MARPA-470518 format. One record per residue (C-alpha): residue number from 1; x, y, z. Coordinates in Angstrom, 2 decimals. Layout:
BEGIN
k_xx_yy_zz
NUM_X_Y_Z
...
This chain:
BEGIN
k_xx_yy_zz
1_83.22_50.60_73.55
2_84.41_54.18_73.50
3_84.71_55.57_77.01
4_84.05_58.94_78.61
5_85.39_59.48_82.13
6_82.98_61.75_84.02
7_84.54_63.13_87.18
8_82.80_63.13_90.53
9_83.73_66.39_92.25
10_82.16_68.56_94.94
11_79.28_70.73_96.08
12_76.81_71.91_93.41
13_78.49_70.18_90.42
14_78.43_66.90_92.35
15_74.73_67.25_93.14
16_73.97_68.08_89.51
17_75.85_64.94_88.46
18_73.37_62.74_90.34
19_70.68_64.09_88.02
20_72.57_64.57_84.75
21_74.84_61.52_84.55
22_71.99_58.98_84.15
23_70.77_61.03_81.17
24_74.27_61.13_79.69
25_74.63_57.36_80.15
26_71.29_56.73_78.43
27_72.04_58.83_75.36
28_75.74_57.91_75.04
29_74.92_54.20_75.26
30_73.04_54.50_71.99
31_76.37_55.24_70.30
32_78.24_52.43_72.02
33_79.85_54.82_74.50
34_80.44_53.83_78.10
35_80.35_56.59_80.74
36_82.49_55.85_83.79
37_82.96_57.87_86.99
38_86.15_58.67_88.86
39_85.94_60.26_92.30
40_88.30_63.23_92.59
41_86.21_65.06_95.19
42_87.92_66.46_98.25
43_86.40_63.71_100.40
44_87.49_61.08_97.90
45_91.00_62.44_97.77
46_91.22_62.43_101.59
47_90.04_58.82_101.83
48_92.58_57.73_99.21
49_95.36_59.09_101.44
50_94.82_56.68_104.35
51_93.94_53.18_103.08
52_95.67_51.54_106.06
53_93.27_53.23_108.50
54_90.09_52.22_106.68
55_88.10_49.01_106.35
56_88.14_47.21_103.04
57_84.65_48.54_102.25
58_85.70_52.11_103.05
59_88.91_52.17_101.02
60_88.98_54.29_97.93
61_91.45_54.14_95.03
62_93.57_57.15_94.14
63_91.41_58.20_91.21
64_93.31_61.43_90.69
65_96.60_59.58_90.17
66_94.84_57.19_87.79
67_93.43_60.05_85.74
68_96.81_61.77_85.77
69_98.30_58.70_84.09
70_95.38_58.45_81.67
71_95.81_62.11_80.66
72_99.23_61.26_79.19
73_97.72_58.71_76.78
74_95.84_59.06_73.47
75_92.90_57.17_75.01
76_92.03_59.96_77.47
77_88.54_61.45_77.19
78_87.85_63.17_80.50
79_85.04_65.53_81.44
80_86.32_67.59_84.37
81_83.79_69.34_86.59
82_84.72_72.10_89.07
83_86.12_70.84_92.34
84_86.93_72.33_95.73
85_90.44_73.76_95.82
86_90.68_73.12_99.51
87_91.70_75.79_101.94
88_92.65_74.61_105.44
89_89.19_75.45_106.90
90_87.51_73.44_104.13
91_89.94_70.58_104.62
92_89.25_70.48_108.35
93_85.49_70.57_107.79
94_85.69_67.66_105.34
95_87.86_65.66_107.75
96_85.40_66.24_110.59
97_82.48_65.12_108.43
98_84.26_61.93_107.36
99_85.19_61.17_110.96
100_81.54_61.63_111.91
101_80.58_59.11_109.23
102_82.88_56.50_110.76
103_86.02_56.96_108.66
104_89.19_56.75_110.76
105_91.09_59.61_109.13
106_93.40_61.67_111.37
107_92.94_65.31_112.32
108_94.79_67.89_110.26
109_97.82_68.91_112.36
110_98.42_72.67_112.10
111_101.77_72.42_113.91
112_102.93_68.78_113.76
113_105.23_67.74_116.58
114_105.45_63.94_116.19
115_106.49_61.74_113.28
116_102.89_60.53_112.97
117_101.58_64.10_112.79
118_104.26_65.10_110.29
119_103.33_62.15_108.11
120_99.62_63.05_108.28
121_100.38_66.68_107.47
122_102.52_65.67_104.48
123_99.70_63.54_103.11
124_97.05_66.21_103.64
125_99.24_68.80_101.95
126_98.87_66.76_98.76
127_95.15_67.52_98.55
128_95.17_71.14_99.64
129_94.61_73.95_97.19
130_94.66_73.43_93.45
131_95.71_69.80_93.73
132_93.55_68.41_90.93
133_94.08_70.61_87.90
134_97.89_70.39_87.61
135_97.66_66.60_87.56
136_95.07_66.41_84.78
137_96.22_69.29_82.62
138_98.64_67.57_80.27
139_97.77_70.11_77.62
140_97.16_73.82_77.19
141_93.69_75.33_77.29
142_91.35_76.84_74.74
143_88.53_78.76_76.47
144_85.87_80.78_74.67
145_82.20_81.68_74.77
146_80.22_79.44_72.38
147_78.09_81.20_69.78
148_74.85_80.06_71.43
149_75.91_81.60_74.74
150_77.09_84.81_73.12
151_73.89_85.17_71.10
152_71.78_84.58_74.19
153_73.67_87.23_76.16
154_73.15_89.75_73.38
155_69.43_89.07_73.13
156_68.88_88.87_76.89
157_71.64_91.00_78.45
158_72.48_90.58_82.11
159_72.44_93.57_84.43
160_75.49_95.82_84.65
161_76.01_98.41_87.39
162_76.53_102.01_86.32
163_80.03_103.45_86.62
164_80.73_107.03_87.65
165_83.74_109.03_86.54
166_83.94_110.10_90.20
167_84.18_106.54_91.50
168_86.72_106.27_94.32
169_87.29_102.57_93.68
170_90.90_101.73_92.92
171_93.26_98.79_92.92
172_96.04_98.97_95.51
173_99.18_96.92_94.88
174_102.75_96.93_96.16
175_104.75_97.41_92.97
176_108.03_96.84_94.77
177_109.55_94.28_97.16
178_106.85_91.82_96.06
179_106.84_88.64_93.96
180_106.82_90.55_90.69
181_109.69_92.90_91.46
182_111.91_90.31_93.18
183_111.64_87.69_90.43
184_114.71_86.10_88.84
185_114.57_83.60_86.01
186_116.88_81.25_84.16
187_116.57_78.88_81.20
188_118.18_75.53_82.01
189_120.50_74.35_79.24
190_120.44_70.59_79.94
191_118.50_67.96_81.89
192_119.48_68.25_85.52
193_118.36_68.00_89.12
194_118.35_71.23_91.11
195_118.39_71.79_94.86
196_116.82_74.65_96.82
197_118.75_75.60_99.97
198_118.53_78.22_102.70
199_121.77_79.59_104.17
200_121.14_81.29_107.49
201_123.31_84.16_108.67
202_124.82_81.92_111.34
203_126.00_79.52_108.65
204_123.27_76.90_109.06
205_122.47_75.23_105.74
206_118.94_73.88_105.32
207_117.80_71.99_102.25
208_114.35_73.28_101.41
209_113.85_70.99_98.43
210_116.24_68.13_97.84
211_115.53_67.28_94.21
212_113.91_69.45_91.53
213_114.17_67.59_88.21
214_114.38_69.88_85.18
215_114.60_69.36_81.43
216_116.66_71.14_78.83
217_115.06_74.42_77.81
218_112.97_74.65_80.98
219_112.34_78.07_82.52
220_112.98_78.12_86.28
221_112.02_81.12_88.39
222_112.57_82.17_91.97
223_111.15_85.14_93.86
224_109.93_86.22_97.28
225_107.46_88.46_99.04
226_109.13_90.84_101.51
227_106.77_90.43_104.46
228_107.91_93.57_106.26
229_107.08_95.55_103.11
230_103.80_93.65_102.78
231_102.68_94.54_106.31
232_103.67_98.17_105.83
233_101.71_98.26_102.56
234_98.65_96.66_104.17
235_98.72_99.13_107.06
236_98.88_101.98_104.58
237_95.81_100.71_102.74
238_93.88_100.40_106.01
239_94.70_104.03_106.79
240_93.84_105.27_103.31
241_90.52_103.40_103.17
242_89.63_104.93_106.55
243_90.64_108.42_105.42
244_88.59_108.09_102.22
245_85.69_106.37_104.04
246_85.46_103.61_101.43
247_85.33_99.88_101.89
248_88.51_97.87_102.33
249_88.62_94.58_100.40
250_91.35_91.97_100.02
251_91.59_89.90_96.83
252_93.84_86.83_96.77
253_93.80_83.28_95.42
254_94.24_81.22_98.56
255_92.93_78.10_96.83
256_95.19_77.88_93.77
257_98.17_79.48_95.55
258_97.60_77.26_98.54
259_100.90_77.90_100.35
260_101.67_81.56_99.73
261_98.28_83.26_99.73
262_96.90_81.91_103.03
263_100.03_83.35_104.66
264_99.44_86.71_102.98
265_95.80_86.50_104.06
266_96.93_85.90_107.63
267_99.13_89.01_107.55
268_96.13_91.03_106.36
269_94.04_89.74_109.27
270_96.81_90.56_111.75
271_97.36_94.06_110.33
272_93.66_94.94_110.28
273_93.21_93.65_113.84
274_96.64_94.91_114.96
275_95.44_96.00_118.41
276_93.79_92.63_119.01
277_96.88_90.65_118.06
278_99.12_92.97_120.03
279_97.13_92.27_123.19
280_96.01_88.68_122.64
281_98.29_87.23_119.97
282_100.07_84.92_122.39
283_96.74_83.63_123.74
284_95.45_82.93_120.25
285_98.63_81.12_119.28
286_98.53_79.02_122.44
287_94.95_78.02_121.56
288_96.04_76.97_118.05
289_94.12_79.79_116.39
290_95.90_81.05_113.27
291_95.22_84.25_111.36
292_96.01_82.26_108.20
293_92.65_80.48_108.65
294_90.83_83.80_108.75
295_88.71_85.71_111.23
296_86.00_83.06_110.99
297_88.33_80.36_112.28
298_89.45_82.56_115.15
299_85.90_83.42_116.21
300_84.84_79.77_115.97
301_87.69_78.70_118.27
302_87.52_81.42_120.92
303_86.04_79.09_123.53
304_89.51_77.58_123.83
305_90.61_80.84_125.49
306_88.37_80.22_128.48
307_87.70_83.36_130.51
308_89.41_85.57_127.91
309_87.08_84.47_125.10
310_84.48_87.17_125.69
311_87.18_89.81_126.08
312_88.80_88.90_122.76
313_85.46_88.71_120.98
314_84.57_92.16_122.27
315_87.91_93.55_121.06
316_87.33_92.09_117.58
317_83.80_93.46_117.39
318_85.04_96.84_118.54
319_87.62_96.92_115.77
320_84.94_96.05_113.21
321_82.91_99.08_114.28
322_85.79_101.42_113.45
323_86.88_102.76_110.07
324_87.60_101.47_107.56
325_84.54_99.35_106.90
326_85.37_95.89_105.62
327_83.81_94.60_102.45
328_81.40_91.78_103.27
329_80.89_88.33_101.84
330_77.51_88.12_103.58
331_76.46_91.18_105.56
332_73.31_89.42_106.86
333_75.46_86.82_108.59
334_78.31_89.18_109.48
335_80.81_87.35_107.26
336_83.56_89.78_106.32
337_86.10_89.79_103.54
338_88.65_88.57_106.11
339_86.61_85.67_107.50
340_87.64_82.74_105.25
341_90.59_82.69_102.82
342_88.64_80.72_100.22
343_85.60_83.03_100.30
344_87.16_85.87_98.29
345_89.01_84.60_95.23
346_90.43_87.41_93.13
347_89.45_86.05_89.72
348_85.79_85.92_90.77
349_85.56_88.79_93.27
350_87.17_91.48_91.11
351_85.00_90.88_88.01
352_81.90_90.90_90.23
353_82.96_94.27_91.64
354_83.63_95.68_88.16
355_80.29_94.38_86.87
356_78.60_96.08_89.84
357_79.84_99.53_88.89
358_82.96_99.31_91.04
359_81.02_98.72_94.24
360_81.05_96.05_96.93
361_78.83_95.54_99.95
362_79.52_96.93_103.41
363_78.60_95.79_106.95
364_74.98_96.99_106.76
365_74.42_95.75_103.22
366_75.19_99.13_101.68
367_76.98_99.39_98.35
368_80.10_101.53_98.26
369_83.37_102.11_96.48
370_86.35_100.12_97.67
371_90.09_99.98_97.92
372_90.66_96.60_96.25
373_93.89_95.29_97.76
374_95.86_92.90_95.53
375_99.27_92.85_97.22
376_101.43_91.31_94.49
377_101.69_93.54_91.42
378_102.21_90.79_88.83
379_98.70_91.12_87.41
380_96.99_93.74_89.59
381_97.44_96.27_86.78
382_95.04_94.28_84.60
383_92.17_95.03_86.95
384_93.24_98.65_87.44
385_93.25_99.12_83.65
386_89.67_97.85_83.43
387_88.63_100.09_86.35
388_90.18_103.11_84.62
389_88.45_102.22_81.35
390_85.07_101.97_83.07
391_85.57_105.29_84.87
392_86.37_106.93_81.54
393_83.76_105.25_79.32
394_81.12_103.70_81.60
395_79.98_100.11_81.93
396_80.33_97.65_79.08
397_77.26_96.78_77.00
398_76.64_93.01_76.77
399_74.48_93.52_73.65
400_77.36_94.91_71.61
401_80.66_94.06_73.31
402_83.28_91.80_71.80
403_84.91_88.73_73.32
404_88.32_87.94_74.79
405_88.78_84.17_74.35
406_91.86_82.65_75.91
407_94.69_80.31_74.97
408_96.32_79.40_78.26
409_99.75_77.95_79.09
410_99.22_75.35_81.82
411_100.47_71.95_80.63
412_102.78_69.94_82.87
413_102.20_72.26_85.85
414_103.46_75.34_84.04
415_103.59_78.46_86.22
416_102.18_76.82_89.36
417_102.91_79.80_91.58
418_102.80_79.55_95.36
419_100.85_76.32_95.40
420_103.30_73.49_95.74
421_106.34_72.03_97.44
422_108.62_74.80_96.19
423_107.02_77.58_98.26
424_108.38_78.28_101.74
425_107.87_80.60_104.67
426_111.45_81.49_105.57
427_112.51_80.59_109.12
428_115.52_82.87_109.55
429_117.37_85.77_107.91
430_119.75_84.59_105.22
431_119.90_83.60_101.58
432_117.88_81.21_99.41
433_119.71_79.63_96.49
434_118.74_77.40_93.61
435_121.78_75.27_92.82
436_122.39_72.86_89.93
437_124.06_69.44_90.22
438_127.48_70.96_89.56
439_127.10_73.35_92.51
440_126.51_76.44_90.36
441_124.10_78.93_91.92
442_121.43_79.66_89.32
443_119.21_81.94_91.43
444_119.80_83.70_94.73
445_117.80_86.01_97.03
446_118.54_87.72_100.34
447_115.56_87.01_102.58
448_114.38_87.73_106.11
449_112.51_85.57_108.58
450_108.85_85.34_107.61
451_109.39_86.18_103.94
452_107.57_83.94_101.44
453_109.92_82.47_98.84
454_108.67_80.50_95.86
455_109.97_78.86_92.70
456_108.13_77.71_89.62
457_108.90_75.71_86.51
458_107.72_76.00_82.92
459_108.85_73.23_80.61
460_109.77_73.89_77.00
461_107.39_71.42_75.36
462_104.24_73.11_76.76
463_105.50_76.49_75.53
464_105.92_75.12_72.00
465_102.41_73.63_72.16
466_101.00_76.91_73.53
467_102.43_78.88_70.60
468_101.05_76.30_68.15
469_97.58_76.51_69.72
470_97.65_80.33_69.62
471_98.52_80.33_65.92
472_95.79_77.78_65.22
473_93.15_79.88_66.98
474_94.28_83.04_65.20
475_94.10_81.23_61.86
476_90.67_79.74_62.65
477_89.11_83.03_63.75
478_91.00_85.78_61.96
479_91.16_87.67_65.27
480_94.34_89.23_66.69
481_96.21_86.98_69.13
482_98.05_88.83_71.88
483_100.68_87.21_74.09
484_100.32_88.92_77.49
485_104.01_89.08_78.39
486_106.00_91.89_80.01
487_109.60_92.24_78.81
488_110.45_94.02_82.09
489_109.58_90.89_84.10
490_112.27_88.21_84.34
491_110.07_85.17_83.66
492_108.21_86.86_80.82
493_111.44_87.98_79.17
494_112.50_84.33_78.86
495_109.09_83.35_77.51
496_109.17_86.18_74.96
497_112.42_84.80_73.54
498_110.84_81.36_73.20
499_107.63_82.71_71.67
500_109.55_84.69_69.08
501_111.59_81.61_68.19
502_108.67_79.16_68.02
503_106.43_81.47_65.99
504_108.98_80.88_63.24
505_107.90_77.23_63.14
506_104.44_78.18_61.87
507_102.85_79.90_58.92
508_101.77_83.27_60.36
509_101.29_85.01_57.02
510_98.26_87.30_57.27
511_97.84_86.79_61.02
512_97.87_89.58_63.60
513_100.04_88.23_66.44
514_101.42_90.62_69.04
515_103.33_90.61_72.32
516_102.20_93.17_74.92
517_102.56_93.64_78.66
518_99.42_92.60_80.58
519_98.42_96.23_81.17
520_98.93_97.18_77.52
521_97.11_94.04_76.40
522_94.18_94.85_78.69
523_93.84_98.37_77.30
524_94.08_97.06_73.74
525_91.47_94.35_74.38
526_88.90_96.50_76.20
527_89.21_99.12_73.48
528_88.28_96.47_70.92
529_85.55_95.12_73.21
530_83.78_98.47_73.03
531_83.97_98.27_69.23
532_82.37_94.81_69.28
533_85.61_93.13_68.21
534_87.22_89.94_69.52
535_90.81_89.63_70.75
536_92.46_86.31_71.67
537_94.40_86.57_74.94
538_97.36_84.21_74.97
539_98.46_84.00_78.58
540_100.27_82.09_81.26
541_98.57_79.93_83.85
542_97.46_82.51_86.41
543_96.25_85.06_83.85
544_94.39_82.21_82.15
545_92.37_81.82_85.34
546_91.92_85.57_85.76
547_90.96_86.34_82.15
548_88.55_83.44_81.78
549_86.56_84.82_84.71
550_87.00_88.55_84.14
551_85.87_88.89_80.53
552_83.10_86.23_80.51
553_81.52_87.66_83.69
554_81.35_91.06_81.99
555_80.38_89.65_78.61
556_77.88_86.84_79.28
557_77.25_87.25_83.02
558_79.14_84.21_84.25
559_82.32_82.26_83.60
560_80.45_78.96_84.00
561_79.15_79.23_80.42
562_82.57_79.10_78.78
563_83.61_76.26_76.51
564_86.90_74.93_77.88
565_88.80_72.43_75.76
566_92.24_71.07_76.67
567_93.81_69.25_73.71
568_96.15_66.92_75.59
569_99.63_66.84_74.14
570_99.64_63.07_73.65
571_96.39_63.05_71.70
572_93.70_62.69_74.36
573_91.10_65.23_75.35
574_90.21_66.98_78.61
575_86.93_68.88_78.54
576_86.41_71.25_81.42
577_82.93_72.47_82.29
578_83.74_76.15_82.48
579_84.93_78.15_85.44
580_82.75_79.54_88.21
581_83.73_77.45_91.21
582_81.67_74.79_92.93
583_78.92_77.07_94.30
584_78.65_76.29_98.04
585_75.70_78.68_98.45
586_73.73_76.62_95.95
587_74.21_73.51_98.10
588_72.99_75.38_101.15
589_69.86_76.43_99.27
590_69.18_72.85_98.19
591_69.57_71.65_101.77
592_67.15_74.27_103.10
593_64.66_74.55_100.21
594_65.21_71.57_97.86
595_66.10_73.99_95.07
596_69.38_73.86_93.14
597_70.28_76.94_91.11
598_73.46_75.44_89.62
599_73.49_75.78_85.83
600_74.89_72.68_84.07
601_75.40_74.52_80.78
602_79.16_74.00_81.09
603_78.60_70.26_81.35
604_76.39_70.30_78.24
605_79.06_72.15_76.24
606_81.90_69.93_77.45
607_79.96_66.75_76.71
608_79.30_67.81_73.10
609_83.03_68.45_72.55
610_83.86_65.13_74.21
611_81.50_63.30_71.86
612_83.01_64.97_68.80
613_86.49_64.05_70.04
614_85.42_60.39_70.29
615_83.94_60.57_66.81
616_87.24_61.81_65.42
617_89.49_59.49_67.42
618_87.46_56.27_67.23
619_85.69_56.80_63.92
620_82.40_56.72_65.82
621_79.95_58.48_63.48
622_77.10_58.11_65.96
623_79.08_60.05_68.54
624_79.27_63.03_66.17
625_75.53_62.90_65.56
626_74.96_62.82_69.32
627_77.31_65.77_69.87
628_75.77_67.91_67.13
629_72.25_67.14_68.38
630_73.33_68.01_71.91
631_74.54_71.42_70.74
632_71.14_72.07_69.15
633_69.42_71.00_72.36
634_71.67_73.25_74.43
635_70.84_76.24_72.27
636_67.12_75.54_72.78
637_67.64_75.35_76.55
638_69.04_78.88_76.33
639_66.69_80.43_73.81
640_63.56_78.97_75.41
641_64.65_80.02_78.92
642_64.94_76.52_80.34
643_68.06_77.25_82.38
644_67.65_77.19_86.18
645_65.65_80.14_87.45
646_66.41_82.05_90.63
647_63.48_81.32_92.90
648_61.17_78.60_94.16
649_58.25_77.66_91.97
650_60.32_77.70_88.78
651_62.52_75.05_87.21
652_65.89_74.51_88.82
653_68.89_72.43_87.78
654_66.83_69.23_87.59
655_64.23_70.90_85.38
656_66.89_72.14_82.99
657_68.17_68.57_82.73
658_64.69_67.34_81.77
659_64.39_69.94_79.04
660_67.87_69.16_77.75
661_66.90_65.47_77.50
662_63.63_66.28_75.70
663_65.27_68.67_73.23
664_68.18_66.28_72.70
665_65.82_63.40_71.93
666_63.82_65.64_69.57
667_66.98_66.76_67.77
668_68.08_63.14_67.33
669_64.64_62.11_66.09
670_64.63_64.94_63.53
671_68.16_64.45_62.12
672_68.71_62.41_58.97
673_72.42_61.58_59.25
674_71.79_58.40_61.26
675_68.40_56.75_60.71
676_69.01_54.16_63.43
677_69.47_56.88_66.05
678_66.45_58.76_64.70
679_64.26_55.67_65.02
680_65.58_54.88_68.49
681_64.95_58.36_69.87
682_61.68_59.21_68.10
683_59.52_57.37_70.70
684_61.64_58.81_73.53
685_61.11_62.33_72.20
686_57.38_61.69_71.84
687_57.02_60.27_75.35
688_58.94_63.15_76.97
689_56.91_65.67_74.96
690_53.60_64.04_75.90
691_54.55_63.87_79.60
692_56.18_67.32_79.86
693_53.51_68.78_82.17
694_53.45_65.71_84.42
695_57.24_65.62_84.74
696_57.63_69.34_85.44
697_54.85_69.11_88.05
698_56.69_66.28_89.79
699_59.92_68.27_89.74
700_58.26_71.39_91.13
701_56.19_69.79_93.86
702_59.23_68.74_95.91
703_60.48_72.32_96.29
704_60.24_74.21_99.56
705_61.24_71.60_102.14
706_64.63_70.79_103.69
707_66.67_67.97_102.17
708_68.94_65.54_104.02
709_71.87_64.58_101.81
710_73.66_62.61_104.50
711_76.72_64.83_104.19
712_78.03_67.99_102.58
713_81.50_66.93_101.41
714_80.61_63.24_101.28
715_76.86_62.85_100.69
716_75.06_59.54_100.92
717_74.55_58.33_97.34
718_71.05_56.96_97.91
719_69.83_60.14_99.56
720_71.47_62.33_96.93
721_70.03_60.33_94.01
722_66.59_60.50_95.60
723_66.88_64.27_96.01
724_68.21_64.93_92.53
725_65.88_62.53_90.65
726_62.46_63.32_92.17
727_60.33_62.66_89.04
728_59.37_59.00_88.82
729_57.90_59.59_85.36
730_61.09_61.09_83.96
731_63.27_58.49_85.67
732_61.27_55.69_84.06
733_61.89_57.05_80.56
734_65.62_57.60_81.17
735_66.14_54.24_82.89
736_64.34_52.39_80.10
737_66.67_54.01_77.58
738_69.68_53.03_79.71
739_68.50_49.43_79.52
């Protein structure tokens, strides 16, 4: 049997899996393909951390570690759905839910003081933030909008807000004394083990990271955020937003950059509420309330302040009534941009603002221009360049605009900035050094207490593979391929040297391959977009995330409809189901109205690529027929408007799955490449066609009432299957096919 590993993740994608996976199993089984599940959800990852505290029935294997090992083998065929990149508030909520379900997992210790608490904190830190993707991504990424999606967007364009040349929206970034400007970089000449140390001014030597293994040719970077400069910058933006009477919005990536960005977020909360923290900061700290968790966490924990709770709440509310107005995540519920670190993720929030004509929503639900604060200047200029282009030329036109597909460097944890065990909040004034095994100081920075210092690694083999993939895409498409690298930045300068060397290993005759700074590359790409031309962006890890949200959201309305293929370097395949997050609001709507808006198009696209990969690797001709038929079915889902609608009384995620199954069976029945498959699926196609009205009626009649899933992070499987498979008629057809 060929095998597809289908990941169990979180929130809306998890709920959709309860409905879609039985269909996938039924169709794949006809080609001798087994579909297995591995639980890499946040709840599953937490349970895998503490086997000694759980009963035998409750214990869960470390599926993420297993898949990490599998990803290094030629046998890997993994379909990766979006997962929660856990912020501390999300982690705490998941822990509380599991505890309520009878799982003896410990509390998350914010400030561990005992060995037991330190051990628990160390384990929990392994699942915070972007813990999943670096483990699975043993290859570089190829993300693009499939033709069916692009054609659909052109024929049925999504709405785009109008831009004014007088828009006061702008991107505010530091430009100095930040991660970008403080960066130093070195290429390691031989395999070695490095050490990261802090030398305090009083002579105290603290080892921050004992052993950092590196390979010959590896690029190692170190940099820091000057927190005094950060706070001064943030205060300046608060003043300027108030003076201009525009919204103030903060845009970070506190999920992927799980160590650095929550700290930066906390500084923003403290600066905005400076008077509150000046008066009550000690009380909040004593109550264990941290600005790093956001305003929402502080408000939720105010009862711990006793008699002062009402006084502090009043002070916070008073500050919110003053200028500047904060951008809102949900004005109806009073959830501000500073409430939860994971609520405003730069790669989703900035494209949404640009698509909306440069406007965000204020405290009363009003739309207005904004000062979009992106403290570190590494990539802030990309968004500013798009803002300037829209001010000058107006909104983009989805019916005519070109594409910006992406080839992204991410294999072997390349460029994992601010998200791992090499990011530190500095305890005292002094110096941070990166030292090799011979005692030579490779990198050194003068730092102050509170500064955020980080290192990152980029191995040579992934860079070689990245260049190869870029050349292959340029050759396959004939489009220009642009490496987004800035020679004035230390890390990029080292990558440029490698790119120039490794391009010589390939036939580039007739190809248009360029190296440009991110700002220059953005201007070049958006200029071509307006001409209806495509430009391949060849980027590092963070820009891969940013670009594969920014351009698809403008081009096709969402990043969830991107095809995302990761050719693993050892021959396997990882097929990601697009970007777009895990859609917590969709789960809330299902719970209250039994209606799931999540669009599984990304899963459909990934599955087709997975099937074709199996066909190639295993010589499974039936798998190719299945994959090609699935693509035809997916295009019909789009062209016949069978994707989830937006309101009750229309088909939702479950309805789109039914139509996919019907169209898939019809496509298989009609094809002539495999008569056995045609004969097997002809009666299935006929039965689904004959019972279409009955099945859709059964799917629609359950809408409108609350649903009990038995848990948010860790739903009860029986309840979730019942909710997501409400049509007995459809289930009978699928289950009969599954055998």
